N, C-alpha and C positions, 0 to 999 in steps of 0.2 A: 242147345237150341238158343235162339235169340232172346235177349232180355225182354223183348216185346211179348214173349209167350208167358211170362210170369204175371198173369192177370191178378193172382191173389196178392201180389206184392206191388201193385201198379204204382202207388205213390212213391215207394222206395226206388223202384227201377227207373221211374221218370226222373227222380232226383239224381240217381247215379248217371243216367244218360246225359242229362244236362251238364253235369260237372265234367264228364269226359269230353263232350263236344266243345265246351268252352276252355278246354285245356287244363282244367283243375284236377289233375290226377295226383293224389297224395302218395307218399312213399310207404304208407302202412295203413292197413285196415284190419278190423276185427269183424268177422261175420259170426254172429251168435244165433243159435237156434236149437230147438229141442232135438233129441236123438232121432225122432221120426222125420225130420226135415233133411233132405239130401244137400247138405252145405257144400260138399265137395263138388257136386254138379253145378251148383249155383256159382261157386268160385270159378269154375271153368268158363261158364258163360259170361261172367263178369270180366274175365281176362280177355275173352274174345272181343267184348265190347271195347276194351282198352286198345287192343292191337289191330283189330280189323280195319283195313283201309277202304273196303267197299261200303260198309255201313258203320262208321265210327260211332260209338255210343250205344250200339245195339248188338253188332255182330251179324254177319250175313249167313253163316253156316255153309257157305259155298266156296269161299276163297281158300287158297293154300294154307294160310295161317289158321283159319277157323277149323279146317279139316285136320291139321296137325294137332291142334289142341284137343279136339275131340278124340283123336286116336293116341293121345299121350306120347307124341313124338316131336313136340315142338322143342327146338334146340335150346332155347333160353328159359325154359320153364322147369323149375325144380320143386319136388314135393318131398316132405318128410312127415312121418307119422310116429305115433307112440310105439315103442318096443315093449311088449308085455303091458304093464299098467301105466307107464309114464313115458314122457318124452325127455330123454336125458341129454346131458351136456354134450356128449360126444356127437350126437346127431346134429345139434345146432352148430357145433364147431365145424363139422364136415360141410354143412350147408354154407357157412360163411366162406369157406375156402372156394367153393364153387362160384359164389357170387362175386369173387374177386376177378373172375374171367370176364373179358369183354364180351358182350352179346354178339352172336354171329348171325342170328336170323332177323334182327332188327335193332332198335335203339335201346331196348330194355331187357334186363334180367328180371324175372318174376319168380317169387318163391311162395308156395302154399304150405303152411304149417298146419297139418291136421292135428286134432286132439291137443290144441294149444293149451287148454286149461289143465292138462296133465303134466305140463313142463315142471321139472324140478326147479327149485329156487335158483340153483346154480345155473341151470340152462336159461332161465329167464334173465338172470343178470348178464349172461354172455350175450343173449339176443339184444339186450338193451344197448350194447355198443353199436350194433348195426342200425338200430332205430335212431340212435343219436347222430350217427355219421354214416348215412347210407351212401353207397356209390351212386353217381348220377344216373337217373333213369330207373333205378331199382325199385320194385314194388313188392312189399311183403303183405301176404294175406293170411291172417290167423283165423282158424276155424275153432269155434268154442261152443260148448253147451252151457258153460257157467263162467262168465267173464269175471265173477267175483274171486275165482281161484287165481287170477292173474294179478301180478304186482301193480300197484297204482302207477308206478313209473313206466310200466308197459302200456297200460290202457290210456294214460294221458298223452301218449305219443301216437295214438292210432285214431282213425275215424271208425266209429262203431256202427255197424248196420245190424239191426235185429230182424231176423226172419221169424215172424211169430204168427200167432193166432191159429186156432184149430179150424181147418177148412173142410175136411172131409167128414162124412157122416160117422165113420168109425172113430175119428179123433174126437168128435163132439160127444160120442157115446162114452169114451174114456174120461173126458173132462167131467161128464155127469157122474161117472163112477167115482172119480176122485172126490167130487163134492159130497157124494153119499158116504164114502168112507170117512171123510173128515168130520161130517156131521155126526156119524156114529161114535167117533172118538170123543167129540165134544160132549155128546149125550151120555158118555160112559157105558156104551153098549157092551154086552158080553163078548168075549173073544170068539166064542163058538159061532155067534151070529155074524160077526165081522168076517170070520173065516168062510162062512157059507156065501156071503156076498162076494168075497174075493174069488171064489170058485166060479161065479157067474161072470165076473168082469175080466179075469186074467186066465186066458186059455193057453198062452205060450209066452216065450221070452219077449217077443215084440210087444205083446199086450202089457207085460210087466214094465217095460221101458215107458210105454205110453201112460200108464198109471202114475209112475214116478214123475214124469213130465207134468202131468196135470196137477198132482198134489203140490209139487214144488212151485208151479205157477201160482196156485192159489195162496200158498203160504207167503210168497213174495208180495202178493197183492195186499195181504193183511199187514205185512211188515211195512209197506209204504203208506198204509192208511187207506188203501182203496177198497179193502174188504169190509164186511159188516160184522165179522165175529170179533169179540173182545178176547184177545189172547195176549198174554204178556210178551213183550219184545224178546226177552231172554229165552222164553220157551219157543218162540217162532224161530229164532236163530238156531237153537238146538235141534229142532225138528228138521230144518233144512239140511243141517249137517247129517242127520240120520238118513235122510233121503239120498244124499250124496254117497254115504257109506253103502247103502243098498245098491246104488248104481254101480259102484266099484265092484261089489260082489257079483253082480250080473256080468260085468265085463270080464271078471275072473272065472266065468263059467260056473259059478255057484248055482245050484238048482233054483230056478226062478220062483217056485212055490215057497221054498224055504226063505229066499231073500225077501219076498214081500210080506210073508207072515212074520218074520223076525222084525221087519220094519214096523208093522202094526203094533207089535208087542212093545217096541221101544217108544213109539209115539203115544201109546196109551199108558206108559209107565209113570 
């Protein structure tokens, strides 16, 4: 769809559209957002806004270019994603070889790197070479749930766009659930009571991801001083790591009930 349709991110899409219209397209972007946000779809619509000749800066959804992007058959668009739990060096190397080809459908080669925050250090260092010396017209778009997992040398060479904030009623519910669980942890509640609350909040794997997103968001607010709870910085950092471990467990198809319960045990330890 057109960037005009993203009313929840209107300030961000207006900024993106203006930059494209004025010819200020960067060679590298990071799109960061929680697991419940469809970053891959947003990246597609972002690319349409860059390439569309009918409505530059927005995308028209009607022209040949927009339709090809929607149907995943645009000639000069390349996508890579994690194999198993991480995005490895070989995948980035193969992508770099493709980006050496001259674009055939227009003036740009564009690459979308999904699960960018799972890149191995070796893969990130390899990608760095492309970020430092991109071929003319090349645009790299990295999709990430946690940009802190990326090397500073990567993030410093990219424009970062954050797709955030809980918009739907269900997401608001899970943010409230995250706040409840964290308050119970701070109050030293019994595990059996927290387990009972988890049963009300987390009904499936998607709910588990939403709970992790909410808890991590709150911990990061406390880490930056935006929250109200007095929690030691070292403990906050450890807790965020535990949440990331639980997220990896879910991605590895560990039982979602076990993953969230194990997380609560670690956070309360």
